[in-house]
C-alpha positions in Angstrom: 190.3 183.5 54.3 187.8 180.8 54.2 190.4 178.4 55.6 191.2 180.8 58.4 187.5 181.3 59.4 187.1 177.4 59.3 190.2 177.0 61.7 188.5 179.6 64.1 185.2 177.7 64.0 187.0 174.3 64.8 188.9 175.9 67.7 185.7 177.4 69.0 184.1 173.9 69.0 187.1 172.2 70.7 186.8 174.7 73.7 183.1 174.1 74.1 183.9 170.8 75.7 186.2 171.2 78.9 186.9 168.0 80.8 187.3 168.2 84.5 189.9 166.1 86.4 189.5 162.3 86.2 188.6 162.1 89.7 185.3 164.0 89.1 184.4 161.4 86.5 182.1 163.7 84.8 182.4 166.6 82.4 179.9 169.2 81.2 179.2 170.4 77.6 179.7 174.2 77.5 177.5 175.5 74.7 174.2 174.2 73.3 174.4 171.3 70.9 172.1 171.2 67.9 169.0 169.2 68.0 167.8 167.0 65.1 164.6 168.1 63.4 163.5 164.7 62.4 164.8 161.5 63.9 163.9 157.7 64.2 166.1 155.5 66.4 166.6 152.0 65.0 169.2 149.4 65.0 171.7 151.5 63.0 171.2 155.2 62.6 172.2 157.4 59.5 172.8 161.0 60.0 171.9 163.6 57.5 172.5 167.3 57.2 170.4 169.5 54.8 169.9 173.2 54.1 166.3 173.0 55.2 166.0 176.7 55.7 167.5 179.3 53.2 169.1 181.7 55.7 170.7 181.6 59.2 170.8 184.7 61.3 174.5 184.4 62.5 175.5 186.1 65.7 179.0 187.4 66.6 180.5 185.4 69.4 182.4 187.3 72.1 183.9 184.0 73.7 182.8 185.2 77.1 179.5 183.4 77.4 177.8 180.5 75.9 176.8 181.2 72.2 173.3 181.1 71.4 171.9 178.7 68.8 171.4 180.3 65.4 168.0 181.2 64.2 167.1 180.0 60.7 164.3 181.2 58.4 162.4 180.6 55.1 161.9 176.8 54.6 163.4 175.4 51.4 160.9 173.2 49.8 163.5 171.5 47.6 165.6 170.5 50.6 162.6 169.3 52.4 162.1 167.1 49.5 165.5 165.7 49.9 164.7 165.0 53.6 161.5 163.1 52.5 163.3 161.2 50.0 166.1 160.1 52.5 163.1 158.8 54.8 161.5 157.1 51.8 164.7 155.3 50.9 165.3 154.2 54.5 161.8 152.7 54.9 162.1 151.0 51.5 165.3 149.4 52.6 163.7 148.4 56.0 161.0 146.6 54.1 163.5 144.8 51.9 164.1 141.1 52.4 167.2 141.2 50.3 169.1 144.1 51.7 170.0 144.2 55.4 167.6 141.6 56.4 166.8 141.7 60.2 168.3 145.1 60.6 166.5 148.4 60.7 167.9 151.7 59.8 167.0 154.9 61.6 167.9 158.5 60.9 168.8 161.7 62.7 168.2 164.8 60.1 169.8 168.1 61.0 169.4 171.6 59.5 172.6 173.6 58.5 170.5 176.6 57.2 173.1 176.9 54.4 175.7 178.0 57.1 179.2 176.5 57.4 179.0 176.9 61.3 175.6 175.2 61.5 176.9 172.3 59.4 179.8 171.9 61.7 177.5 172.2 64.9 175.3 169.5 63.4 178.3 167.2 62.6 179.4 167.6 66.2 176.0 166.6 67.4 175.8 163.6 65.0 179.2 162.4 66.4 178.7 163.1 70.1 175.0 163.0 70.9 173.3 165.9 72.4 173.2 165.3 76.2 174.1 168.3 78.3 175.9 166.3 80.9 178.6 163.8 79.7 179.7 160.9 81.9 182.7 158.8 82.0 181.1 156.5 79.6 180.2 159.1 77.1 183.5 158.8 75.3 183.3 154.9 75.2 179.9 154.7 73.6 179.4 153.9 69.8 178.9 156.9 67.5 175.6 158.2 67.3 175.5 157.5 63.6 177.5 155.4 61.3 177.4 157.7 58.1 176.2 161.3 57.3 174.5 162.1 54.2 174.8 165.8 53.1 175.4 168.7 52.8 173.9 170.2 49.8 176.4 172.9 49.3 180.1 172.6 48.8 181.3 175.0 51.5 179.4 173.5 54.4 180.3 170.1 53.2 184.0 171.0 53.3 183.7 172.1 56.9 181.7 168.9 57.8 184.1 166.6 56.0 187.2 168.3 57.6 185.6 167.7 61.0 184.5 164.2 60.8 187.2 162.8 58.5 189.7 162.1 61.4 187.1 160.0 63.0 186.6 157.9 59.9 182.9 158.7 59.7 181.7 158.5 55.9 180.2 161.7 54.6 178.3 161.1 51.4 177.1 164.2 49.7 174.3 164.2 47.0 174.9 167.8 45.8 178.4 169.1 46.9 180.2 169.2 43.6 183.5 171.2 44.4 186.5 169.5 42.8 188.5 170.3 45.9 186.6 167.6 47.8 188.2 165.0 45.7 191.4 165.5 47.7 191.6 162.2 49.7 194.5 163.4 51.8 192.3 166.2 53.2 188.9 164.5 53.0 189.7 160.9 53.8 186.1 159.7 54.5 184.3 161.8 51.9 182.2 160.4 49.1 179.5 161.8 46.7 176.9 160.3 44.4 177.0 163.5 42.2 180.1 164.1 39.9 182.8 166.4 40.6 182.7 169.9 39.1 186.1 169.0 37.5 184.2 167.1 34.9 181.3 169.6 34.6 183.8 172.5 34.1 185.7 170.6 31.4 182.4 169.7 29.8 181.2 173.1 29.8 184.4 174.4 28.1 184.0 171.7 25.4 180.4 172.8 25.0 181.4 176.5 24.4 184.0 175.3 22.1 181.5 173.1 20.2 179.1 176.1 19.5 182.1 178.2 18.3 181.9 180.7 21.2 185.4 182.0 22.0 184.4 185.2 23.9 182.3 184.6 27.0 181.6 186.2 30.4 181.4 184.3 33.6 179.5 185.0 36.8 180.1 182.8 39.9 179.2 182.4 43.5 181.8 183.6 45.8 182.0 180.3 47.4 184.0 177.0 47.2 181.5 175.9 44.6 181.7 178.9 42.3 185.4 179.7 42.8 186.6 176.2 42.2 184.1 175.6 39.4 185.0 178.7 37.4 188.9 178.0 38.1 188.5 174.7 36.5 186.5 176.2 33.7 189.0 178.8 32.8 191.8 176.2 33.0 189.9 174.1 30.4 188.8 177.1 28.3 192.3 178.3 27.9 193.2 174.8 26.5 190.3 175.1 24.1 191.3 178.5 23.0 188.4 180.3 24.8 188.9 183.7 26.3 187.0 185.2 29.4 185.9 188.8 28.9 185.0 189.3 32.5 184.6 187.1 35.6 182.2 188.4 38.4 181.7 187.0 41.9 178.7 187.6 44.1 177.2 186.0 47.2 173.7 186.1 48.5 174.8 188.2 51.6 176.4 190.9 49.4 174.9 194.3 49.4 172.8 195.4 46.5 175.6 197.6 45.1 177.6 194.5 44.3 174.7 193.0 42.3 174.2 196.4 40.6 178.0 196.3 39.6 177.8 193.0 38.3 174.7 193.7 36.1 176.7 196.8 34.7 179.6 194.7 33.8 177.2 192.2 31.9 175.5 195.2 30.1 178.7 196.8 29.0 180.4 193.4 28.0 180.5 192.5 24.3 180.2 188.7 25.0 176.8 187.5 24.1 177.4 184.2 26.1 177.4 184.2 29.8 178.2 181.2 32.1 176.6 181.4 35.5 178.3 178.9 37.7 176.3 179.7 40.7 174.5 178.2 43.7 170.8 178.3 43.4 170.3 180.8 46.2 172.9 183.2 44.8 171.5 183.0 41.2 168.0 183.8 42.3 169.0 187.1 43.8 170.9 187.9 40.7 168.0 187.1 38.4 165.8 189.5 40.4 168.1 192.4 39.7 168.5 191.4 36.1 164.7 191.2 35.6 164.5 194.8 37.0 167.1 196.2 34.5 165.4 194.5 31.5 168.7 192.7 30.2 168.0 190.6 27.2 169.8 189.1 24.3 172.1 187.2 26.5 172.7 183.5 25.8 172.9 181.8 29.3 174.9 178.7 30.1 174.0 177.1 33.5 175.7 174.8 36.0 173.8 171.8 37.4 172.7 173.8 40.4 170.0 175.7 38.7 169.7 174.6 35.1 166.8 172.3 35.9 165.1 174.4 38.6 161.4 174.2 38.0 161.0 177.1 40.2 163.1 179.4 38.1 161.5 178.1 34.9 157.9 178.7 36.2 158.7 182.4 37.1 157.6 184.6 34.3 159.9 187.4 35.3 162.8 185.1 34.3 161.5 184.5 30.8 164.9 186.0 29.5 166.4 182.6 30.5 164.5 180.9 27.7 167.1 179.2 25.5 169.5 178.6 28.4 171.6 175.5 28.0 173.7 173.6 30.5 174.6 170.2 32.0 172.3 168.5 34.4 172.5 165.3 36.4 170.7 162.5 34.6 167.0 162.3 35.5 165.3 159.2 37.0 162.0 157.9 38.1 161.5 156.6 41.6 158.5 154.4 41.8 156.4 155.2 44.9 158.1 158.4 45.8 155.3 160.8 44.7 152.8 158.9 46.8 155.2 159.1 49.8 155.8 162.8 49.3 151.9 163.5 49.1 151.3 161.5 52.3 153.3 163.9 54.4 151.1 165.4 57.0 151.6 167.4 60.3 149.4 164.9 62.2 152.0 162.3 61.6 154.2 164.0 64.3 151.9 166.6 66.1 154.9 167.9 68.1 157.2 168.3 65.2 157.4 171.9 64.4 159.2 171.3 61.0 156.2 169.5 59.5 153.9 172.4 60.7 156.3 174.9 59.1 156.3 172.9 55.8 152.6 172.9 55.8 152.3 176.6 56.3 154.9 177.3 53.6 153.2 175.0 51.1 149.7 176.4 51.5 150.7 179.9 52.6 148.5 179.5 55.9 149.3 179.5 59.6 148.3 177.2 62.4 148.7 180.2 64.8 146.0 182.3 63.2 142.2 181.7 63.2 141.4 183.9 60.3 141.0 183.2 56.6 144.6 182.3 56.2 144.5 179.7 58.9 145.6 176.1 58.4 142.9 173.5 58.8 145.0 170.4 58.1 142.5 169.2 55.5 144.5 170.8 52.7 145.5 168.4 49.9 149.1 168.4 48.8 148.0 166.5 45.6 146.3 169.8 44.6 149.5 171.7 44.7 151.9 172.2 41.9 155.3 173.3 43.3 158.9 172.3 43.7 158.0 169.7 46.4 155.1 168.0 44.6 156.7 167.8 41.1 158.4 164.6 40.5 159.2 165.3 36.7 162.7 166.4 37.7 164.2 164.0 40.2 167.9 164.6 39.2 169.3 165.5 42.6 166.7 163.7 44.6 167.8 160.5 43.0 171.3 161.3 44.3 170.0 161.5 47.8 168.2 158.2 47.3 171.4 156.6 45.9 173.5 157.9 48.9 171.1 156.1 51.4 171.5 152.9 49.4 175.2 153.3 49.2 175.3 153.3 53.0 173.0 150.4 53.2 175.0 148.2 50.8 178.1 149.0 52.7 176.5 147.9 56.0 175.2 144.8 54.4 178.6 143.9 53.1 180.1 144.4 56.5 177.6 142.2 58.1 177.8 139.4 55.4 181.6 139.5 55.1 183.7 137.3 57.4 186.7 139.5 57.1 184.8 142.8 57.6 187.3 144.5 55.1 184.7 145.9 52.8 184.4 149.7 52.9 182.3 152.3 51.1 184.9 152.9 48.5 184.9 149.4 47.3 181.2 148.7 46.9 179.5 148.3 43.6 175.6 147.9 43.2 172.7 148.7 41.0 169.8 150.6 42.1 166.3 149.9 40.9 166.4 152.8 38.3 169.1 150.6 36.6 172.1 152.7 37.4 175.2 151.1 38.6 177.0 152.8 41.4 180.6 152.7 42.4 183.2 155.1 43.6 186.7 155.7 42.3 189.8 156.4 44.3 188.7 160.0 44.9 185.3 158.9 46.2 183.7 160.2 43.0 181.2 158.4 40.7 181.5 158.3 36.9 180.5 161.7 35.5 177.3 161.6 33.4 175.4 164.5 32.5 172.4 165.4 30.4 172.6 168.4 28.2 169.3 170.4 28.6 167.9 173.3 26.8 165.1 175.6 28.1 162.4 175.7 25.6 158.8 176.8 25.7 156.1 174.1 25.8 152.8 174.4 24.1 151.1 175.8 27.3 153.6 178.4 27.6 155.6 176.9 30.4 159.2 176.1 30.1 160.5 172.5 29.5 163.9 171.1 29.9 164.5 169.5 26.6 167.2 166.8 26.4 169.6 167.8 23.6 172.8 165.8 24.3 174.9 164.2 27.0 178.3 164.1 28.4 180.1 160.9 29.6 183.5 161.1 31.1 183.9 157.3 30.7 184.0 157.7 26.9 186.9 158.8 24.7 187.6 162.6 24.4 186.1 162.6 20.8 182.9 160.8 22.0 182.3 162.1 25.6 180.3 165.0 24.3 177.3 164.5 22.0 175.0 167.4 21.0 171.8 167.4 18.9 172.0 171.0 17.8 169.2 170.7 15.3 166.6 170.6 18.0 167.9 173.5 20.0 166.5 176.9 20.7 168.6 179.8 21.8 168.0 183.2 23.5 164.7 184.8 22.6 163.5 181.4 21.4 165.6 181.8 18.2 166.7 178.9 16.0 169.8 180.9 15.0 173.0 180.0 16.9 174.2 183.1 18.5 177.8 184.4 17.8 180.0 185.3 20.6 183.5 186.3 19.5 185.8 189.1 20.2 186.9 189.3 16.5 185.4 187.6 13.5 187.0 184.4 12.3 189.8 184.8 10.0 189.2 183.0 6.6 191.7 180.6 5.0 194.4 182.5 3.4 194.8 184.7 6.4 196.4 184.5 9.8 195.5 185.8 13.2 197.5 188.9 14.7 196.8 189.4 18.3 195.8 192.9 19.2 198.3 194.4 21.6 197.3 194.5 25.2 194.2 192.3 24.6 193.3 188.5 25.1 194.4 186.2 22.3 190.8 185.9 21.1 191.0 189.4 20.0 193.0 189.8 16.8 193.3 191.1 13.4 193.3 189.1 10.2 196.5 189.4 8.2 196.9 188.0 4.7 199.4 185.3 4.4 202.9 186.3 2.9 203.9 185.5 -0.6 204.7 181.8 -0.9 202.6 180.7 2.2 199.1 179.6 2.8 196.6 178.9 5.7 194.0 176.4 4.8 191.9 176.7 7.9 189.6 179.0 9.7 191.4 181.2 12.5 195.0 180.0 11.7 197.4 181.3 14.0 200.3 181.1 11.4 200.6 180.6 7.7 203.1 178.0 6.5 205.1 177.7 3.2 204.1 175.2 0.6 206.4 172.3 -0.3 209.1 173.3 -2.9 207.1 171.8 -5.8 204.0 173.7 -4.9 202.8 177.3 -4.8 199.8 179.0 -3.2 196.8 179.8 -5.4 195.4 183.2 -5.6 193.4 182.9 -2.5 196.5 181.5 -0.6 194.4 178.9 1.0 195.7 175.9 -0.9 198.9 174.8 -2.3 198.8 174.0 -6.1 201.5 172.2 -8.1 203.9 174.6 -9.6 203.7 175.0 -13.5 206.8 173.0 -14.9 208.2 175.3 -17.5 210.5 174.2 -20.4 210.6 174.9 -23.9 208.1 172.7 -25.8 207.2 172.0 -29.5 203.6 173.0 -28.9 204.1 176.6 -27.8 204.6 179.4 -30.3 208.2 180.1 -29.6 209.1 176.4 -29.8 207.2 176.1 -33.1 208.9 179.2 -34.6 212.2 177.8 -33.8 211.5 174.4 -35.2 210.2 176.0 -38.4 213.4 178.0 -38.9 215.4 174.8 -38.0 213.5 172.8 -40.5 214.1 175.6 -43.1 217.7 175.5 -42.3 218.0 171.9 -42.9 215.9 172.2 -46.1 218.1 174.9 -47.5 221.1 173.1 -46.7 219.8 170.0 -48.5 218.8 172.1 -51.6 222.2 173.7 -51.7 223.9 170.2 -51.4 221.7 168.9 -54.1 222.5 171.9 -56.3 226.3 171.5 -55.7 226.0 167.8 -56.4 224.3 168.5 -59.7 227.0 171.0 -60.6 229.9 169.5 -59.0 231.8 169.5 -62.3 231.4 173.1 -62.9 234.4 175.4 -62.1 232.8 177.4 -59.3 232.2 174.2 -57.4 235.6 172.6 -58.3 237.4 175.8 -57.6 236.0 176.0 -54.0 237.3 172.6 -52.8 234.0 170.5 -53.3 235.0 168.0 -50.7 235.2 170.6 -48.0 232.1 172.2 -49.3 230.0 169.1 -49.1 231.5 168.3 -45.6 230.7 171.9 -44.5 227.0 171.5 -45.8 226.8 168.2 -43.8 228.0 169.9 -40.7 225.6 172.8 -41.3 222.8 170.4 -41.5 223.7 168.8 -38.3 223.8 172.2 -36.7 220.2 172.9 -37.8 219.2 169.5 -36.6 221.0 170.0 -33.4 218.6 172.8 -32.3 215.8 170.2 -32.2 217.5 168.5 -29.2 217.2 171.6 -27.2 213.4 171.6 -27.5 211.1 169.4 -25.2 211.3 168.0 -21.7 215.0 167.7 -20.6 216.0 164.1 -19.9 219.3 162.7 -18.8 220.2 161.7 -22.3 218.9 164.9 -24.0 220.9 167.1 -21.5 224.1 165.2 -22.3 223.5 165.1 -26.1 222.4 168.7 -26.6 225.6 170.3 -25.3 228.0 167.8 -26.7 226.3 167.5 -30.1 226.3 171.4 -30.2 230.0 171.5 -29.4 231.1 168.9 -31.9 228.9 169.9 -35.0 230.0 173.5 -34.7 233.7 172.5 -34.3 233.3 170.3 -37.4 231.7 173.2 -39.3 234.4 175.8 -38.3 237.1 173.2 -39.0 235.8 173.0 -42.6 235.6 176.7 -42.9 239.0 177.2 -41.4 240.2 174.5 -43.9 238.8 176.4 -46.8 240.3 179.7 -45.5 243.8 178.0 -45.2 243.4 176.6 -48.8 242.6 179.9 -50.3 245.6 181.6 -48.5 247.9 178.9 -49.6 246.7 178.8 -53.1 247.7 182.3 -53.7 251.1 181.7 -51.8 251.6 178.7 -54.2 251.6 181.1 -57.2 254.9 182.4 -56.2 257.6 180.8 -58.3 259.4 178.0 -56.5 256.8 177.6 -53.9 255.8 174.0 -53.1 253.6 175.0 -50.1 250.4 173.3 -51.6 251.8 170.0 -51.2 251.3 170.3 -47.5 247.6 171.3 -48.0 246.3 168.7 -50.3 243.0 166.8 -49.9 244.5 164.3 -47.4 246.0 167.2 -45.2 242.7 168.9 -45.3 240.8 165.8 -44.1 243.4 165.2 -41.3 243.1 168.8 -40.3 239.3 168.7 -40.0 239.4 165.3 -38.2 242.2 166.5 -35.8 240.3 169.7 -34.9 237.2 168.0 -34.4 238.8 165.2 -32.4 240.0 167.5 -29.8 236.5 168.7 -29.2 235.3 165.1 -29.0 237.9 164.4 -26.3 236.8 167.5 -24.4 233.1 166.3 -24.5 234.1 162.8 -23.5 236.1 164.0 -20.4 233.0 166.3 -19.6 230.4 163.5 -19.8 232.8 161.2 -17.8 233.7 163.4 -15.0 230.6 165.5 -14.4 227.9 165.3 -17.2 224.9 167.6 -17.6 221.7 166.3 -16.1 218.0 167.4 -15.9 217.4 169.9 -13.0 214.3 171.3 -11.5 215.2 175.0 -10.7 213.0 176.0 -7.8 214.8 179.2 -7.0 214.6 181.4 -10.0 210.7 181.8 -9.9 208.6 181.2 -6.8 205.5 180.5 -8.7 206.9 178.0 -11.2 209.6 175.3 -11.7 212.2 175.7 -14.4 213.1 172.3 -15.9 216.4 172.8 -17.4 219.7 171.0 -18.1 222.3 171.7 -15.3 225.7 172.0 -17.0 227.1 169.6 -14.4 230.7 170.7 -14.9 230.6 174.5 -15.9 234.2 174.2 -16.8 233.5 171.6 -19.3 230.7 173.8 -21.0 232.9 176.9 -21.1 235.8 174.7 -22.4 233.6 173.4 -25.3 232.3 176.9 -25.9 235.8 178.4 -25.7 237.4 176.0 -28.0 234.7 176.6 -30.6 235.2 180.3 -30.1 239.1 180.0 -30.5 238.6 178.3 -33.9 236.1 180.9 -35.0 238.5 183.8 -34.1 241.4 182.0 -35.9 239.4 181.4 -39.0 238.1 185.0 -38.9 241.7 186.4 -38.7 242.9 184.3 -41.6 239.9 185.1 -43.7 240.4 188.8 -42.9 244.0 188.6 -44.1 242.8 187.0 -47.3 239.9 189.3 -48.0 241.6 191.5 -50.7 243.3 188.7 -52.6 243.0 189.4 -56.4 240.3 187.1 -57.6 237.0 187.6 -59.4 235.4 185.2 -56.9 237.2 185.8 -53.6 235.8 183.2 -51.2 238.0 184.6 -48.4 235.8 187.8 -48.4 232.7 185.8 -47.9 234.3 183.5 -45.2 235.1 186.8 -43.4 231.6 188.0 -43.5 230.3 184.6 -42.2 232.8 184.5 -39.3 232.0 188.1 -38.4 228.4 187.2 -38.1 229.3 184.0 -36.3 231.6 185.6 -33.8 229.0 188.5 -33.3 226.2 186.2 -32.6 228.1 184.1 -30.0 229.6 187.1 -28.3 226.1 188.5 -27.8 225.0 185.0 -26.8 227.1 184.8 -23.7 225.5 187.8 -21.7 222.0 186.8 -23.1 222.5 183.2 -22.0 223.5 184.1 -18.5 220.6 186.7 -18.0 217.8 184.9 -19.7 215.3 183.1 -17.3 214.0 179.7 -17.8 213.0 178.5 -21.3 214.3 181.7 -22.7 217.9 180.5 -22.0 217.2 177.5 -24.2 215.6 179.8 -26.8 218.6 182.1 -26.8 221.0 179.2 -27.2 218.8 177.7 -30.1 218.7 181.3 -31.8 222.5 181.5 -31.6 222.8 178.2 -33.4 220.3 179.0 -36.0 221.8 182.6 -36.5 225.3 181.5 -36.8 224.4 178.4 -39.1 222.3 180.7 -41.3 225.2 183.3 -41.6 227.6 180.6 -42.6 225.1 179.1 -45.0 224.2 182.3 -46.7 227.5 184.0 -46.6 229.6 181.2 -48.0 226.9 179.4 -50.3 224.5 182.0 -51.5 226.9 183.8 -54.0 227.9 180.5 -55.5 224.2 179.4 -55.8 223.5 182.9 -57.4 226.1 182.2 -60.0 225.1 178.6 -60.6 221.4 179.5 -61.1 221.2 183.1 -62.3 224.7 183.9 -63.9 225.8 180.5 -65.5 227.9 182.6 -68.0 230.2 183.4 -65.1 230.6 179.7 -64.2 233.5 179.3 -66.4 237.1 178.6 -65.6 238.0 181.8 -67.4 235.8 184.0 -65.1 236.9 182.1 -62.0 240.5 182.6 -62.7 240.4 186.0 -64.0 243.8 187.8 -63.7 
C-alpha cells in the first residue's frame, strides 16, 4: 500500500512540470515548489531535510488545480537542534584550513513536517531550484545541491532516496534506520551515519535471550521503521527461541480507539516484557494513553528512537518507564556546540520566521502579542533546560555532525584527486570525537550501540545508565556485553523480572509443546526410563551410552554397576566356604583311607579307584573357585573345561567301581573268567579313555570357538552383567551331555547291582549317589537358563558342590563310619558274608 501511494506521489510530481514545444524555449512550473526555511549560498551547497514540525495538515488533491502547499505546525525542538548542528558543522569546516581549503560550504534546509509528500517536494526543490519560470538553460544548470542530509524518519527517507537516486545525488541520513534502505539496487545513492535496524533488531533479540525472557509482547509504529524493525526482530527472536505473545501496530494519526485497543492487549497479555519499536512521535501518544490507564509492572525495552529521550525521562507521568532498557547510539561530546546553540537569536535573521517560531516555542511567548506573554528578545537560552539546550545526550546530534563531515571529506577528495574517482562510499576519516567513519557496500557504518538503563538519579530525575554495549564487528560470542549487576528493572527493582509462557523445565525432564500454542508454551515431561536431559529446557531426552545408566534424577549418566560373583559378597563367601569344606572333607577321607588302606573294607572297594575318585572329587570342589571372581579370558576357558574334565574323571571312576562290582559277582559263577577283562590295568585304561574323550571335546571347543568374557548389557538396563559367553553353545552342551550320558549309564548299572547279596553292597550307595547327581544336574539346566546375572554362576557352583557332596557322602560316608565307629565289622568275614 505504501509503495502504491509512493508511486502516485511521484506521478503527481512528474505532471507538475509540463514542457512546451522547443520553439517556445520556455516552460512553466505548474504547482508551488517548496521554499527553504534556512539557507546560505556559498561555493558549494549542501541540502538538508528535517522534520522541523511534528505534523503536516495534508490536503486531498483533486488533480484539477494547483495543489496548495501543506501547512505544518508544532515546532520540534530536537529537529531544530539537528538543524543548528548542521550549520555548526558547516561553519566549523569553513573555518578549517585542513579540510576544503579555499572552498566554502553553504546550505539549503527544508522542512518535511514528518510527511512523505513534503519530503519529496523538498527533494524536488533541492534538485531543481525553486524559480516559478524555467528557461531553456534551467535543465543545463548544475544541481542546486551536491548532497542531501536527512531525513530523520525512515518512510520519508525512502521516498527521498527513491526520488534522487536516479540522479546520483547522495542522500546521507542521520536517523533513518530501516534495514530496507540497505538495498543498493533500489537506493543506489543512499548512505547513513547511523546503523541499520537489522543490527539493532538482532541485538535486541540477543538481549532478550540474555535475560532469559522467552515470552514478550511487541508494539511498533505502523511505518517502514516499525514494520521492518519488528520483522527483523521476530526473525532473530525465532532463531533465539523467543516467542511473541502479541504484536500491535499504531500510528500517530490513528484514532483513539486504536490506541485503546493496544492498551487492552498489553493489559490482558501475560508477557511482562514489552518491546516498543516505535518512532518517537508515535510512542509519545501511546504513553499518554498508558499513563491514563495506570499500567505498571511492565518491563519496557526501547529502540534507539526514544530510549535516550530526555523529554520522556523528565515527564513525571511517564515514571512507569523507569527501569527501561534498550540500545542507543553511542554518546559523544562536540566541543563548541553548546555555545553555538545558545547564541541562536531571532535578531540574527529578522525576516526568518523559523527563528521567531523557535523563540516563541522555547520561551512559551509570542512576538505578536503585547501582553505578559509577549516575547521581548531579551530572554536567555542559557537559563532554559529543555531538549534543545541539553548537550548531555548528543547521540543523534553527533550523527548529523558526522554526515556533514562525510560530505566535506568526499568533496575534499574529489578536489585533491587527479582521477576524480573517489566517491562517498570509498571515504574513510576520523572526526574530532575520535570515531573513525567509513561505509560498507550497503552504505551503512559499523553498528555500535550503548546499552542504556533508565535509573533514578539522586535528585529524582532519570539518568541513562550505561550498562553494556553491542558491536557488530566483534564475534557472535563477544558482540553483546552486559553489566547486569548495575541494572535496575521496572519499579526500580533490583530483581530481574521473569517473562516466560511456561516455567523452565529442570534437568531430567523435557519440553512437550502445548497443542495449538507457541513453542514457548509447554509442559515438563519426565524423561523415559534409560534417558536423561542434563540441561534446562531440554526439548528432548537422550539415552545414555551402553555402559551408563541415568541417576535417580535422570539428569546425569552414571556408570552402570558391573555385576559378577565376587569373593567378598555373602553368596560368594558361602560358596567358597562350602567348597573349602568339600576339599577338606575329601582330604580327610583320603587320609583316613590311606591310614587304613590294608583293611578289608578299603581293599574290597578297589582302593586305587577310590583314591582316584577322591582326587577327582577334590578337583571338583576346587573347580568351583574358578567360577568366582571377575571373568577373564583364561578363567572363562578354564572354568567350563575344568568342570567338564574333572566331572568326567569322577564319573569314570564311579563307573569303573560299578562295573567292577557287577563283574565281581558274575565272576563267582563256575567257569567264568570275566574278571580278567576288568583287572587294574583295564580299569585304568577305562578311566583314561573315557576322560580322554572329554578332553578331546574340550580341546575342539577351545580351538574352534572358546568361551570369552562378555559384558551383557541387555539383561538389565541399570547394570552390566560381566559373564563368560559360552562361545560355542554346541561345545558347552556337548561337554555337559557327555557328562550326563556317563552319569545315566553309571546310574543304570548301579541300579541293576543294588540287590546283590553282600553285607556291604557298594552298588546300592553308588545308585544313591548317581540318583542325587542326576537329579541335581537335571534341575540345574532350567535353573541355569532362567537365572539372571551372577545367579547363573551361583547355580552352576551349587550344582557342582551338591553333586560332589552327594558322591562324597553316599560312597565314602558308610565306609568311614565302619572304619571309625564299627571297626569290628572291618574284617574279611564281615565283608564277604555269605
